[in-house]
N, C-alpha and C positions, 0 to 999 in steps of 0.2 A: 450459606443456603438455610432459609428459615425453616422452622420446624412446624409441621401440621399438627404433630401429636407429640406432647412431651410428657413421660412419665417419670416421677421422681420419688424414689423410696417407697414403691408400692408394696404393701404386705396384704396378705389375705389369710385369715385364720377360720377354721370351721370348728365349731363346738361339737364334740362326739362323745359317745359313751366312753371311748378310750381315753378321753381327754381333749385338749386343744391340738388341731391338726394344722400345722403351718404349712399351707399349699404354695405360697409365693411369699418371699421375704427380700426386701430391699431391692426391688428391681427398678433400675434406671435405664430407660430406653427413649431416644429421640428418633422421630420418623420425619426425615426431610420432605417437605412438599414436593410432590411429583416424582418420588422414588418408590421402589418396591423393597420391602424388607423382610427376610426370611427369619423365622423363629423355629430352631430345630432343637431336638432332644428326644430321649426316650420317652414312652407312655408313662406317664405319672411325673413327668419333670416340671409341670406347671404351665404349660405352654397355653393351653385352653383357658385354664382359670385366670392367667394374667389378661388374656384377650378380653374375656368377659367381664373381668372386673373393670378394664380400662373403659368398656363400653356402657358399665353400669348396669351390667345384666344380672348380677349376682344380688338377689334379694333374699331375706329371711331373717329371722331373729338369732339364727345360730351362725351368721356370716359377719365377720369384721374385717372392714376393709380400711387400711391406713395408707397414708401417703398423699401425693397430689397427682393429678391428671388434667392436663391443660389441652384442649382440642381447638385449634383454630382461633386462639386467644381467650377462650372460654375456660374457666377451671370447673371442670365436671364435679368434681368433689365437693364444690360449694353450691351447687346448682339442686333444686328440687327433683323428685322423681319426674314429675311431668315435664319440667323444663329438659331434663335430659332425653326423655322419650321423644320430644319435639325434634330432636337433632337426628333420630333414627330415620333412615330412608335417603334424606337429602344431605345430611352431614356424614354420618356413618352408617355402614351396612354390615352384614355378617353372612358369609356362606356357611352353613353349619355342617358338621362331619358327615351325618347320616341324612341324606335327602328323604328317606322313607319314613323317618320318625320326624323330621323336621316339617314336612308337609301334611296339612290336615287330611286325613284318609277319606272322610266322608264329603269333602268339597271338591268340585271340579276346579281344574288347573286355571281356567278363566276367572273364576271367582277370587281365587287365592292371589292371582297376579294383578288383577285390577284393583283389589283393595287398597293397595298403598298408593295407587294413582289417584284414586278418589279421596282418600283421607288426607295425604300429604299434599298433593298438588290441585285438588278441588275439581278433578274432571268430572264430567258426567258419566253416567253408566255406559253410554254409547260410545263416547270418546275413549274412555278407559279400556274397553274391550279392542277398540281398533289399534290403540296404542300397545296393548298386550299382544296382539298379532305380530305387531312390527318388533316387539322386544323378542318373540320367539324366533322370528326370522334372523334377527341380529345374533342370536346364540346358535344359529345354524341347526334349528330343529325343522326337519321336512313336514309337511302338511300341517302347518300351524293351526289351521281351522278346527281340524279333527281333535288336535291335541288339546286345545282350549275346553273342549267338552268332554275330556277324558278326566277319569279319577287316577290319583297317583299310581295304584296297583296295576294300572292298565299300561304303564309306561316301564321301560328298561331303566337300569341303574345309571346309565349315562344320560338318558332323556331326563330323568329326575333331577341329576346334578345341573344339567343345562337350564331347567326349569327354575332351580334354585339361584343360578347366577342371573337369569332373568329378572327374578324378583328383586335381588340384591341391587341391580344397577338400575332399576326401573325409574327412580327418582334422582338420577346422576349424582351419586353421593361422592363427596370429596376423598374419602378413605374407605377402602373395603377391606373388611377381616376374612381370609379365606382360609378356614379351619380345616385342614385335612381334606381339601377339595377333591382329591383322587382316590380316597379310601374305598376299598372293595370294588375298584373298577379294574378291568383287565388292562394290560399294558398299552395296547393300541389306543383304547378310550381315555388312559391317563394322558397320554402325549396330546391327544385332541383337546382336552379340557385345559391343559397347561398352555398350549399355543392360543386358544381362545381367550384365555384371562389375559395374556400378553397383549394381544391385539386390542382386546376391550380397554385396558389400562392406557394403552397409547392413544386410542382414539378417543376416549372419554377424559383424558388428562387426569386420571385417577392416581392416588397413592395406594398402595396395597400392602397388607401384613400377610404373608403366606406361612401358615403354620404347617409344619411337617416333621416326620422323624426321619426323613432322608436327605442327607446333604447333596445327593446327585439331584434331587428335584430342585433345590435353590440355586445350585451351581449356574444354570442358564437362565433363570427366571428372576433374580433379584439383584439389586444394586449394593445391599448391606446385609449381613448374616448376624443374628443374635443367637448364640448357643446358650441353651437353658441346662441346667442339672439341679436337682432336688430344690426346684423353686427359685433358684438364683440365675442372674445372667453371668456365666463364667467367661464368655469370650464376645467380643462385639468388634467387627470390623468390615471395611468394604469387602465384597464378595471375592474379587480377585486377590486382594491382599490376604484374606483368610485362607484361601486354598494355597497361595504361594508361600506363605510364611505363617503358619499357625502357630499359637503359643501353648495352648491347652492341651494336655495329654488326653482329656476327655473328647475334645474335637478330633484328635488324631485317631482315636480308638473307633469313633462313629465313622470316620472315613475308610478305615481298614476293614470295617464290616459290611462295606457295600461290595456285592459280588462282581469281580472283574471279567470283562468280556474275554480277555486274552488267558484265563485259567482254564485248565484241562477239565474235562467233565470228571466229576467225582471229586474235585478239590473240595476240601473241608473249608467251611466258610469261617472266617474270623468272628469271634464272639467277644464280647465284654464280661469277663467273669464277675460273679457276685450280683448284687441288686441295689436298687437305690436305698438310701439310709430311711429309717423309720420316720415319717413326718411328725410324730407324735413325741419323739425323743432323738433329736438329732446328735446330741453329744457335742464333743469338742473337736477341733480341728478341721480339715478340709473334708467335705462330704464325700469327695471322690477318692480320698486316700486309700480306703480298704480295697479297693479295684484298681488302683493306678500301679503300674510297674515302675514308677520313677520315684514313687513315695519315699521320703526319709522321715526321721523322727520328728522334725518340726511339723510335717504335715499332718500328724496324728494329734498334735497337742495345740497347735495353735490356727485359727481360722483365718485364712487369706482375705483380704480386702482386694476390691478391683484396682489393678494398677494400670498405668496409661503410658504408651510408648509417645515419644515425640511427634509421631505421624498420626496419633489418635487411636491406635490399635489398643482396646480395652482387654484385660485378662485377668482371671483370678486364680493365681498359682504362686507359690514360693519359689519354685523352680521350673520356670516355663522352658518348653522346648524351642530349639530354635535360636536360643541366647546362651551366653557363656554362664555358667553356674557360678 
């Protein structure tokens, strides 16, 4: 299966008053055409930075991006800012974490939704507004005519998220980044948004990168899963394979932290002790070793490289679970 997006040895560093902050290092990910890939990990693990760096959205004199990103045969890291921008909308698009801050608070929904149609597809103002209404209907927004005239603050969180999805898919992108698309939404609305994304991906033949901290979200919504920790991919496998035969202790810890429906009321939730390593001073060894119940001396003194099983399952661990030590 051909890769729509290929990320090789991606690194992102930020210059800060405390020194160089290594947010992402050595990330290799392949996104096959027509598939959905989940990227999971705790807050601060580098998920969002990795996606924004892949899209070329990180700009500024304090940002250094290394490695290569190839999208649909085009090496983005060798293109100018303007050339990369021309891919936005029709090539790649992103649903940002917080629709309230991603949407312009002083512009009506219709103006924001039709802008991409006019700029990218060359539509007239009238045709763009007609298409905008169709897009709102596509994302299941009732009374779209009234919503087009509304400001973001007049809509609920779920409605704003649907507007963000409509903006992202307006120009039929080949690849959609969905960055925590269910953040701050109640459980019922979360399920509706995830179902909507599944249906849109199938109908529009899009590939999708679904960023989340919840393994439960990726279980039924992705074909592959990349687990990130401290800026690195620590495990990558088909979704069914990862849940049936995971290798990384960190992946196991994430799964154990999900509340179980069969637990009695008052049952204490499982937590991952400790915290992520300091990104300005990572030290030696495995980044997860101080928090890992399986850690041995080698884990604290030598940094593990990605290993690959014969079936393509990738993991970054000296002593992977599910295999003989």
